[in-house]
C-alpha positions, 0 to 999 in steps of 0.5 A, spaced: 523 537 912 521 530 910 524 531 904 530 528 901 536 532 901 537 533 894 529 535 893 529 540 899 535 543 895 532 544 889 526 547 892 530 552 895 534 554 889 527 556 886 528 562 890 535 564 888 542 561 890 542 558 896 549 557 900 551 550 901 549 547 908 555 547 913 559 540 915 555 539 921 548 540 918 550 535 912 552 530 918 546 531 922 542 530 916 545 525 912 550 522 917 551 514 918 547 513 925 550 509 930 549 508 938 555 509 942 556 508 950 559 514 953 565 513 958 570 518 961 574 518 954 568 520 950 566 515 945 570 510 941 569 509 933 574 504 930 578 504 936 579 512 935 576 516 941 572 522 940 570 528 945 572 529 952 568 527 959 568 535 960 563 536 955 558 532 958 555 532 965 558 528 970 552 524 971 552 522 964 559 519 963 558 516 970 552 512 968 555 510 961 549 512 957 548 510 950 548 516 945 546 517 938 551 518 934 552 522 927 558 520 923 560 522 916 563 516 912 568 521 909 570 525 914 573 523 921 575 530 924 568 530 928 562 526 930 555 529 932 552 526 939 545 527 941 542 525 948 535 528 950 534 533 945 541 536 946 547 536 941 554 535 942 560 536 937 565 531 939 572 532 936 577 526 934 582 526 939 587 522 934 589 528 929 593 524 925 587 520 923 582 525 923 582 527 915 581 520 913 575 516 911 572 511 915 573 506 909 581 508 909 582 507 916 578 500 916 583 498 910 589 500 914 586 497 921 585 490 917 591 490 914 595 492 920 592 487 924 593 481 919 600 482 919 601 483 926 595 480 929 598 479 936 598 487 937 593 491 940 596 497 940 598 502 935 601 509 935 597 514 931 602 516 926 604 508 924 596 507 923 596 514 919 602 512 915 599 506 913 592 509 912 596 514 907 598 508 903 591 506 902 589 513 900 594 513 895 591 507 892 584 510 892 586 516 889 589 512 883 583 508 883 579 514 882 583 517 876 582 510 873 575 508 874 571 514 877 569 516 884 568 510 889 562 508 893 562 511 900 556 508 902 556 504 909 551 501 913 551 501 921 551 493 921 558 493 916 561 498 921 559 494 927 561 487 924 568 490 923 569 493 930 567 486 933 572 483 928 578 487 928 577 493 933 576 489 940 581 492 945 584 496 940 588 502 943 590 507 938 595 511 943 598 518 942 604 519 938 611 519 943 615 525 943 621 521 939 623 519 933 621 513 930 625 506 929 629 505 923 625 499 921 618 503 920 618 500 913 619 493 916 614 494 921 608 496 916 609 490 912 609 485 918 616 483 917 620 482 924 622 488 927 624 492 933 618 496 933 617 503 936 622 505 941 620 510 947 625 516 948 628 512 954 629 506 950 633 510 945 637 513 950 639 506 953 641 504 947 645 510 945 649 509 951 650 502 950 653 503 944 658 508 946 660 504 952 661 498 946 665 503 942 669 505 947 671 498 949 673 496 942 677 502 941 681 501 948 682 493 945 685 496 938 689 501 942 692 495 946 693 491 940 697 496 936 701 498 942 704 491 943 705 490 935 709 496 934 713 495 941 721 494 939 723 487 939 729 487 943 725 491 949 721 484 950 725 479 954 723 472 953 726 465 954 731 467 948 730 474 947 736 479 947 733 482 954 735 476 958 742 475 955 743 483 957 741 481 964 746 475 964 752 479 962 750 484 967 750 479 972 757 476 970 760 483 970 759 484 977 762 477 979 757 474 982 755 467 981 748 467 984 742 467 981 740 475 980 734 478 978 734 483 972 729 488 970 728 491 964 722 495 961 718 493 955 711 496 953 710 498 960 711 491 963 716 489 968 721 482 967 723 479 973 727 472 974 733 469 973 738 470 967 738 466 961 731 468 960 727 464 965 723 469 968 716 471 967 712 477 965 709 481 971 
């Protein structure tokens, strides 16, 4: 109506109570104005995809037209797109990030890119957890100092995207549990990162095989340590003397071969303990 929202509100209130405008109406009237190119993935703001190609005529996303965008800096659940008089409502395709404000998400991205500058890809739950931490800090600041400013200019957002969001990919969450070093990952310390289900299963199997191998070695050592001493025939062991005595008792002067069992092994060779284990 050519008036400031607050003036229009006050004028309308002269004739009785007026229901608050809907989120979409407020976003259309006061939202941050941006320009975004339409692709098969919809549009991207801070690396976050909004909308789907099925919402638009094929000729639009094939041509890669520029859309006029309305963004509420305090609400990332949805943006409004306008093209040739038509209005499209584009939903945030990364639900974990939808409830965050633009400034919270900017702070999280800047921190994560600073701690892990080599990374271009983040899973949404990693970024959301980091953004939640900033949300907590903001809430503490609000309680101590009052409401923060939510003012944001298009130039500021454009600078930030060019500085921190070029080629940034925010992937959907994998269907597995996260790695144990999440705190290290978020703080930028060395860590194994986020494992895929396949990698987790391979690691589990390798640990099972390693544990089984170690158990077999321990069992063999325990068996050898508990075997009776007179059953283990060596150069001067009791077993060799027994073999020699048996040879004398038979009246033979030949070098005979005596055999005795010791812990599942066989001793063979000449008497007087000159044999070897086989």
